[in-house]
VEXLO-223522 format. One line per 10 residues: number of its first residue (from 1); their letters; for each residue x, y, z of N, C-alpha, C. Coordinates in steps of 0.02 Angstrom, whole numbers, plus 32768, in hexadecimal, padded with zeros to 4 digits. Atoms other than C-alpha are relative to their C-alpha. Layout:
residues N
NUM) A) X:Y:Z:X:Y:Z:X:Y:Z | ... .
This chain:
residues 230
1) MLTLGIVIVN) 7FD9:8002:7FC3:2184:94BA:EFE3:7FD3:7FEC:803A | 8025:8016:7FC7:214B:9465:F082:7FF5:803A:8031 | 8010:7FCA:7FD2:20F9:94D2:F106:800D:7FEB:8048 | 7FF2:800C:7FB9:2124:94E2:F1BE:7FD7:8030:802A | 8025:7FD7:7FD1:20B2:9520:F247:801F:7FF9:8045 | 7FDF:8000:7FBF:20F3:9550:F2F3:7FCD:8013:8036 | 802B:7FF2:7FC7:2095:9549:F398:802E:800E:803C | 7FDA:7FEC:7FC5:20DD:95A3:F430:7FCF:8008:803A | 8028:7FF8:7FC3:208F:958D:F4DC:8025:802F:802F | 7FE0:7FCD:7FD7:20B1:9623:F549:7FDF:8004:8045 .
11) WNAGEPLTEC) 8018:7FEF:7FBE:20A3:963E:F603:8034:802C:8022 | 7FD4:7FCF:7FE0:20F7:96DB:F642:8048:7FFE:7FE7 | 7FBC:8002:801B:218C:96C7:F5CD:801F:8045:7FF9 | 7FE7:7FBC:8005:219A:9782:F5B3:802A:800C:7FC2 | 7FD6:7FEC:8038:2226:97C4:F545:801A:7FC5:7FD7 | 7FE9:8038:8029:2269:9717:F511:7FCE:7FEB:7FCB | 8032:8010:8033:21C3:96FA:F4B7:8006:802E:7FC5 | 7FF8:7FD0:8036:21D9:9799:F452:803F:7FF1:7FD7 | 7FC2:8011:8023:228D:976A:F429:7FF8:7FC2:7FD5 | 800C:803E:8025:2256:96BD:F3F3:7FD9:800D:7FC0 .
21) LRSIFMATQT) 8029:7FF0:803B:21D1:9702:F37D:8028:8029:7FCD | 7FD8:7FD9:802F:2248:9781:F332:8030:7FD4:7FD9 | 7FD1:802C:8022:22C6:96F9:F30B:7FDC:7FD4:7FCD | 8027:8028:8030:223E:9690:F2B8:7FF1:8027:7FC1 | 8015:7FD9:803A:2200:971B:F248:803B:801C:7FD7 | 7FC4:7FE9:8024:22B3:974F:F21A:8025:7FC6:7FDE | 7FDC:803B:801A:22E9:969D:F1EE:7FF5:7FF9:7FB4 | 8003:800E:8048:230E:9670:F139:7FDB:7FBE:7FF5 | 8029:803B:800C:228C:95F4:F0F9:8018:7FDD:7FC1 | 7FE3:8024:8039:22EE:957D:F08B:7FE3:7FB9:7FF8 .
31) CFRLSGVVVV) 801A:8044:8003:22A9:94D0:F0B8:7FB4:7FFE:8008 | 8047:7FFD:7FF3:21FA:9501:F0F0:7FE6:8046:7FF4 | 8022:7FBF:8002:217D:958B:F0D4:7FD7:8005:8040 | 8023:7FF7:7FC1:213A:95CF:F178:7FB6:800D:7FF3 | 8048:7FF8:800B:207E:95B6:F177:7FDE:802A:8036 | 801C:7FD7:7FCB:2060:960F:F21B:801D:7FEF:8044 | 7FE9:8009:7FBB:208E:9623:F2D2:7FC5:800E:802F | 8036:7FF7:7FCF:2010:960C:F35F:801F:8003:8045 | 7FEB:7FFA:7FBA:2038:964A:F40E:7FC2:7FF6:802B | 8037:800D:7FD1:1FC6:9601:F493:8017:8018:8045 .
41) DNGSALRPLS) 7FED:7FE4:7FBF:1FD0:966A:F531:7FD4:7FE1:8037 | 8024:8024:7FCB:1FA1:9605:F5CB:7FF4:802B:803E | 8012:7FD7:7FC7:1F5F:9690:F638:803A:8025:8020 | 7FC6:7FDE:7FE5:2001:96F1:F64B:7FED:8040:8024 | 8007:7FC0:7FDE:200C:977F:F6C7:8026:8036:7FDA | 7FD8:7FD1:8028:2092:97D1:F65A:7FDF:800C:7FBD | 8017:7FF2:8044:2062:9827:F5B9:802C:7FD8:7FD0 | 7FD7:8030:8026:2099:97A1:F53D:8027:801D:7FC6 | 7FDF:7FEB:803D:20C5:9806:F4A1:7FFA:804B:7FF6 | 8001:7FBA:8011:20F0:98B2:F463:7FD1:800C:7FC5 .
51) SSILETPQLT) 802F:7FF0:8036:207B:990B:F3EA:801E:7FF6:7FBB | 7FE0:8009:8042:20FB:9904:F35D:7FFF:7FB7:7FEA | 8003:8047:8011:2102:9846:F364:7FB9:7FEB:7FF0 | 8046:8013:800A:2046:9839:F36E:7FE6:8012:7FBB | 8015:7FEB:8043:2038:988F:F2C5:8019:7FD2:7FC9 | 7FE6:802F:8032:2094:9800:F26D:7FC8:7FD6:7FE3 | 8039:8022:801F:2019:97B4:F1EF:7FFE:7FB5:800E | 7FFF:8048:7FF8:2051:9700:F20B:7FF6:7FEA:8048 | 8006:800F:7FB9:2036:9709:F2C8:7FB7:8001:8017 | 8041:8004:7FDF:1F9A:96D1:F324:800C:7FF6:804B .
61) VLRNSVNRGF) 7FF8:8006:7FB7:1F8B:96E9:F3E0:7FBD:7FEB:801E | 803B:8018:7FDC:1F0F:9686:F448:800C:800B:804B | 7FF7:7FEF:7FB9:1EF4:96C1:F4FB:7FCF:7FD7:802A | 802A:8026:7FD1:1EB4:964A:F580:7FFC:8026:8042 | 8008:7FDD:7FC0:1E6E:9691:F620:8021:7FDC:8039 | 7FDE:8028:7FCD:1EBD:9603:F683:8037:7FD7:7FDF | 7FCB:802C:8019:1F54:9592:F671:7FE3:7FBB:7FF2 | 801E:8040:8013:1F10:94FD:F611:8031:7FC6:7FFF | 7FCE:8035:8004:1FB3:949E:F617:8021:7FFF:7FBC | 7FD9:7FFE:803E:2036:9482:F591:7FDF:7FD7:7FC9 .
71) AAACNQGAAC) 801B:802C:8035:1FE7:93EF:F534:7FC0:801C:7FE2 | 8040:7FE5:8019:1F3A:943D:F528:800C:803E:7FD5 | 7FF0:7FC4:8027:1F85:94E2:F4EC:801F:7FEF:7FBD | 7FE3:8016:8040:1FEC:9487:F468:7FCA:7FEA:7FD0 | 8037:8016:802B:1F50:9433:F424:7FD5:803A:7FE9 | 8027:7FC4:8011:1EF3:94D9:F428:8021:8026:7FC8 | 7FDC:7FDC:8034:1F7A:952C:F3C0:8003:7FDA:7FBF | 7FFB:8029:803D:1F8E:949B:F347:7FC0:8000:7FD8 | 8041:8000:8023:1ED4:94A0:F31F:7FF7:803D:7FD4 | 8006:7FC3:8027:1EED:954D:F2D5:802A:7FFF:7FC0 .
81) LCTDFLLFLN) 7FD1:8001:8038:1F6F:9517:F255:7FEF:7FC9:7FCF | 8005:8032:8036:1F61:94BD:F1AF:8045:7FFF:7FDE | 7FBA:7FFF:8014:2013:9489:F187:801A:7FB9:7FF7 | 7FE2:8042:8009:2083:93F9:F152:8023:7FE8:803F | 7FDB:8012:7FC4:20ED:93FC:F1F0:7FEF:8031:8038 | 800C:7FD7:7FC5:20D0:943C:F2A1:803F:8001:802C | 7FC9:7FF9:7FD0:2157:947E:F316:7FE5:801F:803F | 8013:7FE5:7FBF:2132:9496:F3CE:803F:801C:8020 | 7FC2:7FDD:7FEF:21B0:9517:F408:7FFC:801E:8046 | 7FFB:7FE3:7FBD:21E7:9549:F4B7:8025:8042:7FFC .
91) PVIARCDLLI) 7FE0:7FBF:800B:220D:9604:F4BD:8037:8012:8031 | 7FD1:7FEA:7FCC:227A:9608:F559:8042:7FD9:8000 | 7FC4:8029:7FFF:22FF:9586:F52E:803F:8029:7FF6 | 7FC4:7FD8:800F:2376:9608:F4E9:801A:8025:803D | 7FEB:7FDD:7FC4:237A:965C:F594:801A:7FD0:8037 | 7FEC:8031:7FCE:23A2:95BA:F5F2:804A:7FEE:7FF9 | 7FBD:801C:8002:244F:957A:F621:7FFE:7FB6:7FF1 | 800A:8047:800D:2412:94C7:F622:7FB8:7FEF:8011 | 8044:8016:7FF3:2371:9464:F62C:8000:7FC8:8033 | 8007:8034:7FCD:2336:93F5:F6BB:7FBE:7FDB:7FF4 .
101) ETSLNEGTPV) 803A:802A:800B:22BE:9364:F6A0:7FFD:7FCD:8038 | 8003:802A:7FC4:2287:930B:F740:7FC7:7FCD:7FFD | 8039:802D:8006:2200:9297:F6FC:8011:7FBA:8019 | 7FFB:8047:7FEF:21E2:91E8:F73F:7FE7:7FD5:7FC6 | 801A:8023:803A:218A:91B7:F69E:7FFF:8030:7FC5 | 7FF7:7FCF:8036:21B8:920A:F5F9:8009:7FDD:7FBE | 7FF2:8018:8043:21B8:91EF:F53F:8043:801D:7FEA | 7FC5:7FDB:8016:2235:9254:F4DB:7FEF:804A:8001 | 8015:7FBA:7FF9:2226:9309:F516:8019:802C:7FC7 | 7FED:7FD3:8036:2223:9381:F483:8028:803B:801B .
111) SLIQGMAARR) 7FDD:7FC7:7FE3:225F:940A:F4F9:804B:7FF2:8006 | 7FB9:8010:7FFA:2304:93AE:F514:8022:8002:7FBB | 7FE5:7FFD:8044:231F:939C:F458:8008:8048:7FEA | 7FFB:7FB9:8011:22FA:9454:F43F:8039:8021:8027 | 7FC9:7FE4:7FD8:2372:947D:F4CD:8043:7FED:7FE3 | 7FC0:8015:801E:23FD:9416:F47E:800E:8026:7FBF | 7FF7:7FDA:803E:23DF:946E:F3D8:801A:8046:800F | 7FE9:7FBD:7FEC:23FE:9511:F436:8040:7FFD:802A | 7FC0:800B:7FDB:249F:94CA:F484:7FF5:8004:804B | 800D:8002:7FB9:244F:94B0:F52E:8001:7FB7:8018 .
121) PFVATPVGGV) 7FFF:8044:7FE4:247E:9413:F590:7FC5:7FF5:802E | 8038:800D:7FD3:2403:93BD:F604:8015:7FD0:8037 | 7FFA:802F:7FC8:23FB:9364:F6AB:7FBC:7FE0:8008 | 8041:8021:8001:2373:92E0:F6B0:8003:7FBB:8020 | 8006:8045:7FE8:2335:923E:F6F9:8001:7FD2:7FC3 | 7FF9:802E:803A:235E:91A8:F688:7FC2:7FD6:7FF4 | 803E:8023:800C:22AE:9179:F656:7FEB:8008:7FB7 | 801D:7FFC:8043:2258:9154:F5B1:8032:8012:7FCA | 7FD6:7FEC:8038:229F:91A8:F517:8039:802E:8013 | 7FC9:7FD5:7FEA:2311:9219:F57F:8042:7FDD:7FF7 .
131) INLAVGQGQR) 7FC2:8027:8004:2392:918E:F581:801D:8003:7FB9 | 7FE8:8000:8046:239B:9190:F4C2:801D:8042:7FEA | 7FE5:7FBF:8012:23CA:9248:F4C2:8047:800A:801B | 7FBD:7FFA:7FE3:246A:922B:F526:8035:7FED:7FCC | 7FC9:800B:8030:250A:9234:F4BE:803C:7FE3:8026 | 7FC5:801D:7FE1:259F:91C6:F4E7:7FEE:7FCA:8033 | 800A:8037:7FD2:25B7:9133:F55D:7FEC:8018:8046 | 8010:7FE6:7FBE:25AD:919C:F5FA:8030:7FE7:8035 | 7FD4:8012:7FC8:2619:919B:F696:7FDA:800B:8041 | 8023:7FFB:7FC1:25CF:9176:F73F:802A:8025:8034 .
141) CGNAVWHDNC) 7FE0:7FDC:7FCA:25F9:91EF:F7CA:7FCD:8002:8039 | 8032:8007:7FCC:259D:91BF:F868:7FC1:7FE1:7FE3 | 803F:8019:801C:24E6:91A7:F839:7FEE:801F:7FBD | 800E:7FDE:803F:24F1:9214:F79E:802C:7FE2:7FC8 | 7FDA:8017:803A:2528:91E0:F6EF:8008:803C:7FD1 | 7FF0:7FC5:8029:257F:926A:F68D:800C:7FEA:7FB8 | 7FF8:800D:8048:2569:9260:F5D0:801D:803E:7FDF | 7FE1:7FC8:8025:25B2:92D0:F549:7FD3:803E:8000 | 802F:7FC9:8008:2514:933B:F541:7FD0:8009:803B | 8031:7FFF:7FCB:24B7:931A:F5E3:8019:7FDA:803D .
151) VLVPPDPEVF) 7FF3:8028:7FC4:24B7:92D1:F692:7FBF:7FDE:8012 | 803B:8026:7FED:243D:9246:F6BE:8006:7FEE:804A | 7FFE:8008:7FB7:2410:923C:F776:7FC1:7FDC:8018 | 803C:801E:7FE3:2397:91D9:F7E4:7FD2:8037:801A | 802E:7FCD:7FE6:22FC:9233:F826:800E:8010:8049 | 7FEA:7FEF:7FBC:2359:9271:F8BF:8015:8049:8001 | 7FEF:7FB8:8000:235B:932D:F8E5:8048:800F:8012 | 7FBB:7FF4:7FEB:2404:9322:F93A:8031:7FF5:7FC7 | 7FD5:800E:8039:2454:92D4:F8A0:7FFA:8038:7FCC | 800B:7FC9:802F:2406:935A:F831:8028:803E:8016 .
161) VNVLSSIAAD) 7FDE:7FC5:7FE6:244C:93E3:F8A1:804C:7FF9:7FF8 | 7FB7:800B:8006:24FB:9396:F8A1:8017:8009:7FB8 | 7FEE:7FFA:8047:24FD:938A:F7E3:7FFE:8049:7FEA | 8006:7FBA:8013:24BF:943C:F7CC:8038:802B:801F | 7FC8:7FDD:7FE0:2543:947A:F848:8041:7FF5:7FDB | 7FC3:8010:8026:25CC:9422:F7E5:8002:8027:7FBE | 8003:7FDB:8040:2591:9472:F743:800A:804B:800C | 7FF9:7FB9:7FF1:2583:951E:F793:8048:8013:8011 | 7FBA:7FF2:7FED:2637:950F:F7D3:802E:8002:7FC3 | 7FD6:8001:803C:267A:94F4:F722:7FD2:8007:7FC3 .
171) RRILTRMGAA) 802F:7FF4:8036:2610:9545:F69B:8019:7FE9:7FBC | 7FE8:801D:803F:2681:94FD:F615:7FDB:7FBF:7FF0 | 8027:803D:800B:261B:945F:F62F:7FC3:800F:7FD4 | 803A:7FED:8029:2584:94BA:F5E6:8012:8007:7FB7 | 7FEB:7FF6:8046:25E4:94EA:F54A:800F:7FBE:7FDF | 7FEE:8041:801C:262A:943C:F530:7FC3:7FD4:7FF3 | 803C:802A:8008:2586:93E1:F54D:7FD0:801E:7FCD | 802C:7FE1:8030:2525:9461:F4E9:8013:7FF2:7FB8 | 7FE8:800F:8043:2592:9445:F450:7FF1:7FB8:7FEC | 800D:8047:800F:2580:9388:F45D:7FB6:7FF3:7FF3 .
181) GQDMVLRCHL) 8048:8008:800B:24C3:9395:F46B:7FE9:801B:7FBE | 8013:7FE3:8040:24B2:9407:F3D6:8018:7FD5:7FC6 | 7FE6:802D:8034:2520:9393:F36E:7FD3:7FC3:7FF9 | 802D:803A:8003:24AE:9302:F39C:7FBF:8010:7FDC | 803E:7FEC:8021:2413:9362:F365:800B:8007:7FB4 | 7FF1:7FF6:8048:2464:9392:F2BF:8009:7FBD:7FDC | 7FF4:8042:801F:2495:92DC:F29F:7FC1:7FD5:7FFF | 8036:8031:7FF7:23F7:9285:F2D9:7FB9:801A:7FFD | 8044:7FE8:7FF8:2362:92F7:F2EB:7FE9:8034:7FCC | 8019:7FD8:8037:235C:9363:F24F:7FD2:7FD6:7FD5 .
191) SEAMLARIAD) 8033:8025:8026:22D0:9335:F1D9:801F:7FCE:7FCF | 7FE1:802D:8031:2346:92E9:F157:8017:7FC0:8021 | 7FE7:803B:7FDD:2396:9274:F1D6:7FC7:7FD4:8018 | 8039:8027:7FE7:22EF:9240:F221:7FDC:7FDD:7FC8 | 8021:8020:8039:22A1:921F:F177:8029:7FC6:7FE5 | 7FD4:8036:8017:2338:91B5:F146:7FF8:7FC3:802D | 8008:8038:7FD2:2325:914B:F1E3:7FBC:7FDF:7FF8 | 8043:801C:800A:226A:9136:F1C6:7FFF:7FD5:7FC0 | 7FFE:8025:803F:2289:9100:F112:8027:7FBE:8008 | 7FD9:803D:7FF4:230E:9084:F14C:7FD9:7FCE:8028 .
201) TYSQVLAAKE) 8029:802E:7FD8:2297:903B:F1CE:7FCB:7FDE:7FD5 | 8033:801E:802C:220E:9022:F14C:8020:7FCD:7FD1 | 7FDE:802F:802D:228B:8FD0:F0D6:800E:7FBE:8023 | 7FF1:803D:7FDB:22BE:8F55:F15D:7FC1:7FD7:800D | 803F:8023:7FF4:2209:8F2C:F187:7FE7:7FDE:7FC1 | 8018:801D:803F:21DA:8F11:F0D1:802C:7FC6:7FEA | 7FD3:8037:8012:2274:8EA5:F0B4:7FF2:7FC2:8029 | 800E:8039:7FD4:2245:8E38:F148:7FBE:7FDE:7FEE | 8042:801B:8012:2195:8E1F:F100:7FFB:7FEF:7FB6 | 8002:8012:8047:21C7:8DF0:F04F:7FDA:7FBE:7FF8 .
211) PTAPGVRHDP) 8028:803D:8009:214C:8D6D:F00B:802C:7FC4:7FEE | 7FDC:803E:800F:2186:8CB9:F000:7FFA:7FF1:7FB6 | 8001:8010:8047:21B6:8C84:EF50:7FD1:7FC6:7FF3 | 802E:8037:8011:2138:8C12:EEF7:8023:7FBD:8004 | 7FE4:8044:7FFD:2154:8B5A:EF1C:802E:7FF5:803B | 7FD4:8007:7FC7:21BD:8B7D:EFB6:7FD6:7FFA:803F | 8029:800C:7FC4:2176:8B36:F057:802B:800D:803E | 7FDF:7FF2:7FC1:21A7:8B79:F100:7FDA:7FDD:8038 | 8020:8023:7FC9:217D:8AFC:F188:800E:8024:8042 | 7FF3:7FE0:7FC0:2168:8B3E:F239:803A:7FDF:8025 .
221) VVETVSGASL) 7FC7:8018:7FDB:2200:8B2D:F2A7:7FEB:7FF4:8048 | 8011:8011:7FBC:21E8:8AD5:F34D:8040:7FF9:8028 | 7FC6:8003:7FD6:2269:8AF4:F3D3:7FEF:7FD7:803F | 800B:8026:7FC3:227E:8A81:F469:8032:8015:8034 | 7FD6:7FF1:7FC7:22C2:8AAA:F513:7FF2:7FCD:8036 | 8008:8034:7FCD:22DF:8A1D:F58F:7FC7:7FD1:7FF0 | 8032:8031:8015:226E:89AC:F529:7FBB:801D:7FF8 | 8043:7FE1:8007:21DC:8A28:F529:7FFD:8029:7FC1 | 8008:7FDA:803E:219B:8A70:F487:7FE9:8046:8011 | 8015:7FBA:7FF8:2189:8B2E:F47B:7FD8:8015:7FC3 .
């Protein structure tokens, strides 16, 4: 069975961190065997964990005297694990109503995918891989575009406030968007679906690079535009 290691970066999460760890250790391990959980505490003022959780054999806690930042703490925790797969887990998502991502330059935020898996919608700027996480065509309302699972907005604080006010006025929006986001994760971001897409991509690449049959000559193609060769 493949192994899974989990890294959790903590900064004053408090009780949600304990709840997160309890759910991990109580989970049924059918697809993966848990190789270990590393909690990296980035100089929290709050006591991060109860003594009962600290006694769990599969748990390692690293305590930093200062906040080293999320990326550095993730690397610090990953270095402690020898495993087939790594999961970087945010312990506070379950306590959130929705997630907000205000980046001007972004890849595909893992936190948003984790939030969708927990039925949490998000409000974000439409940059990088964030756009690919939006479900549905989207309907423009002012400067915001409302999708099935999220709202994409420009980097304008006033627009953010207006969108959040609209959601707060009708919390059914959270339920509807949360369900759409979780459905998207189940369809597209589980390991089986991702491996299938990777295999399909490799098949297409290999098919495009099939060797030319013996005796068949492929001459270069020259295109002309307005009499000029390209």
